[in-house]
C-alpha positions, 0 to 999 in steps of 0.5 A: 171539412172534405178532403178537397177543402184541407189545406197542407198544414204539415211540411215533411222532408224526404228523410221524414218521409222515407224514415216513416215509411221504413218505420212502418213498413217494419224495415227498421228492425225485424219482429219476433216470429209470431202470427201477430208479426206476420199479420203486421208484415202483411198490413198492406199485403205481400205481393207474391207475383215473382216466385218467393217474393212474399216469402222474402218480404216476410224474411226482410221483416220477420225474424227466423222466417223459413221457407214454408213461412207462406203456408202458415195458417194465419195467412192466405193467398188470393188475387189482390190489389191489381188482380196480382198474386197477394199473400195476406193475413187470414183475418184481413181477407175481406179487406183485400178482397171485398175492399176492391169489389168493383162498383159498377153492376156489369163488373161486380156481376161478372165477379159474382157469376165467375165465383158461383161457377167456380164453386159449382165446378170444384164442389169443395175440391181443389184444382189447378187454375188452368184446369178449372178455366178449361172445364168453365170454357174460359181463359184461366186468367179471367178466374181472377175477376172472381177474387173481389168476392173473397170466395176464391183462394189459391196456393202458388209454389212459384213453379207449378200452376196455382191451385185454387179453391172456393172458401165462405164468403166474408161477412164485412160490408164492402164499403167498410173493407174499402176504408180499411183497404184505404187506411192500410194504404195511408199507414204504409205508403203515406203520405199518399193520394186518392189517386195513388191508392186507386192505382195501387189497389186496382179500383176506380178513381171514383171509389178511392175518392169516395174512401178518402172523403170518408176518412177526411176528419181522420186525415192530415194534409201534407206537403213533401217534395213529392207533392201534396198528400195525406197521412192518418192523423194518429200517425202524424207524430211518427211522420214527424219523427221520421228519420232513416236508418244511417246504420249499416242495416241491410235488407234485400227486398224482393220485386214488388216489395211494398217499400218500392211498389211506387209510381210517378213522383213517389219513385222520384223521391225514393230514387232521385237519380233517373238512371237509377230508377230506370234500372229498379223499375224497368219496363220488363221484370223488376229486380229487387232493391238493396236497402242499405243504411236507410237508402236504396243502394242498388239493385239484385236478381237471383238465379238458383243459388247465385245472387248478382248485385249492381251497386250504385256506389262504392260499398265499404268492407263492412257493407259488403259483408253485411250484404253478403251475410243477408244474401246467405240468410235468405230462406229459399227452398230447394237450393243446392249448395249455399248462396253466392254473391257476385258483385257488379 
């Protein structure tokens, strides 16, 4: 039976959906520091378009993450979904690169031609991407189009230009990589749809729909307050058990963190109030989200060692203490003095 023919059979409440996403997204309890924990934290990739975002996403999920954790040997950095800067597990490079390879001949040729020209220019060396673009006579940002070949890696410290280099091509078949990318999306963002997968991954609706069709035997149709969607069959029990963590657990999620990387009805599910949604998903640079007891309770921004909070409700004294402890523990490099919290 195809995806289109399956009728929703599993009804999930808002609390179940959010509880499931927090559980699969590792936001209920930090994992002990290890390479495997980093891979699990990066299961859907760690967006790093804002300086230190991937670092802070890891900190929210893994114990003892220090300022240099993104340079861990088990992680690599590339232009990933939507050609945004991402940190992923080195073992998963093919999934986040070949899984997004365009299916039309013109765009695929551009990807491989750009990658080949970069390889010829770099000759095994590393180079600032602006310098590489100028040497090739192209806009540096156009070098991103080579990323889906899996042969272009980068390192960005959040301050200087990204440094890029060529790497050996992954051996995984592109179609299989896309299937695994879809599984990752379903596990972290489920219940979800093929359209949501296409938007998140930055691939065509045809590619996304084909991946969901191939996965159809392993999917369960769901109905939620955000509409109909799909989860992996292996996640059914966890989704039914889903419940938000009502304790005072606090996480300061950075801009672009996977838990908030949503569109449309999924945003309404996460943040029911329209005024609050406008503060979290702004028309410009998104702030971070303050997660308290399983609910987004406000937004935060940082300037050097000062963290400003804009809360959507009154916090108790223990909640403020937990927020301030979490802010003070942010593993940010180069700070002159301790982190302070400005309440708002």
